[in-house]
C-alpha angles and dihedrals in degrees: 000000000000110000116241122240133187125272089247090056090046091054094049091049091049091054090050090049089054090056094246111172102176133031118189114207156123124234129236140159098282094054102039095109087054091049090049089058092045087056091056098050135074103193097097139014123244115216114208109214124190097235131026092234088062091052091060094043091050092049088047093054091042087061096041093054099041110028089237124124109263117226130202134173127204137164129249129281111006090016089062097041091049088054097050095087091054092046092051090048091055092044094054091051095041096241118170109237140146114217115196115198132184120231135192115266114290093249090056097049109118093017097099088249122182110289093002124145133159095259095175092050096044095049100037094097094051105041132073087229139337136204135202108204110217099166125046089216089067096049100091094047091046092054090049090051091048094056092044095050093043094054104037134069109001100354124232146145118296120195127211113195112199122189115223095244090056089058091058098037115098135233139155111275122235122150112207116234092213138009131215122203119182093204096047118060112141117202116235103169118075121226108268093216093052091048089052090053090049092053092050091051094046094050093047095049121119097185104027127177131190113206118185133184144180092300088073090057095043093050094045089239099141092110091054093046092049091050092047093052094043093047095050099032091223126149116262132201129187129209120231089266093044099055110135092027086106118024114262093212093068120099086225089067111092095185135254116323133214137047094354096016127126123281091239095050094049094044092048091049090053098044103038120113097209121033125185114196113198120191092337132115109208091243124184096262090053107047102016113208110017091209091056090046090054094055091084114066114232139148113246128205114192124193116188139145090222114070091196090065094058115095089355095126102001126035111238132202102211114032116190117186115197148085106312094226094052093044092050092049090054091043092052092048090054092047090051090050096044120105095213124080133193117285100260095198094050092044092051090052091049092051090049089057093046091050090052088055089047087055089072087074091212094182095053113119134183113265121223138199091195106051133027113253111215092219090057091054091055091047091051090047089056090049095048093047092041088236090287104106129111103246121202122183142186121224128281139049092332089056092056093046089051090051093047102043107029104076111214116207095171134053124246092029095102112069117181143130107262111163101035098029095218119191114214098040098106102082098041088044089056089051093052092046093051092047089054094041106029096173097045130105107249126189129178117208108201147154130240092251098046096046092057092060094072101011090127086077088078082084091056089051089052094050095049097036093243112167112189117156113241116214108193114192095200115193095155091238139088081256104200091040089052091049092054091045090052093049104035108016104052094257091294099151098200111185094331097113118094103211101163106051118162124244093263094195093058093040093052092045090053087063090052099258136114119266128193133177118205123193105160125075091220092062098054100090095042093051093048091051092047092049096049090047088063095080095171098047136078103229120197112201114195105198111192100215139186102290095205098052116124133200111252141222099042134179108202120225112279093020129113128251094258093049093083129157105222097186147334089293088070093058 
């Protein structure tokens, strides 16, 4: 007879069976039996963060940078509610993650017990699925389902809520090798007929455009995208979440598109005659006003794992539901076998037009010997790291400058919050990335407002000897808020000025790390090289930058892709 073990033991064994190597978490009363079992095992490492939000962010970035399922563990009540922002962040960007939460004992659920909240109800809108385990005999299968759901189809966070009495109740342990769910059967293979139509459209295009998003990164399809672009010779643009899906160093790459995308990418998106969207969803920050986007006739091919994303904002002509990698492999095979080839004359004319748009040099900025330009810091960071670092960012102007000026040639190197736009993610993201890639160069580009939201995680970095390099572009403002207030709110800078910033050098040093403040443009490169030479130290570089610098180009809310502001002269 199989001996019975506790629910806590079952959970720990399940995580080990899934090959989990790191769990990010914070203990509390409802999960103490689980933590007791974690203490007894040696299959995976637990990383003690200083706030539950950081546990979820770190697990999120761990997944983004490694293609593994991130795992985090928090207690009931405030532990769960502190984690919700991180869960919603992962949900918006379709990141595979399993979130384990403690719950009050089953007999106390609904009784307003100490540290009770309706975890299933609170998180339902921002998870791919969630479970409340009411019987210890169902725990192992539930964990298996959670990992399966999180990592298949359109990925996303799955939450498993475990009451405290379930963690001490006993049952025989058996971890299922596979799971079958009648209501959940994601489609991986694209429809052959639709792929054939897509090939015909692509090869007949005169003004083609390849538009790729985060789905390319999540499905590990960068090799297929690079081969598609190189085979056809067509222009390619990446979304914010898709950077690195096609290499930025290629002349076929026209830059990021959208709200702060390049002039050439946005103009090409608007004026192409055949557009193929790969793992992207035409969101509001990418195409601006859908009505304006629809004014130019074009044929649209859309490849996505999630059927609900197709024709959601923009009506498409050739929908292809399936795993991006498998669809692209079939698409490439059909292109290789096809007799027709792109119209070389028409394509040359199209590239001539794109290069004229490139001639606007929309990312050019005025240099200065007096004040540090934030764009210049990012460019020097690229140079010092040879463009091969893992870059995490917070949210704001610094995020956009990182996306614009750090050219990503590889996928999973750009880790940021796209859909939710969550400030505070940068430092815990850097922690998760370094846990997943211990020998890699990791840099966090942040702002003085964002970094303070999870700055307590400097203690976590100290405890686990994590040594990312922090690049603070400090303009003493809530930069993106100030930019919008300048443009749309009559320069009324309501609550966007940070007039009580800490002495970052002393603060960082109090956590046991190295702090530097840089005020002169001539010192930027030297400091970056010095910092990255300190392999065994977390170095926090506080660059005092031009406080009035704006992110250009910019498409204002409600405007179309071609209605860009290219600089302050357009205001």
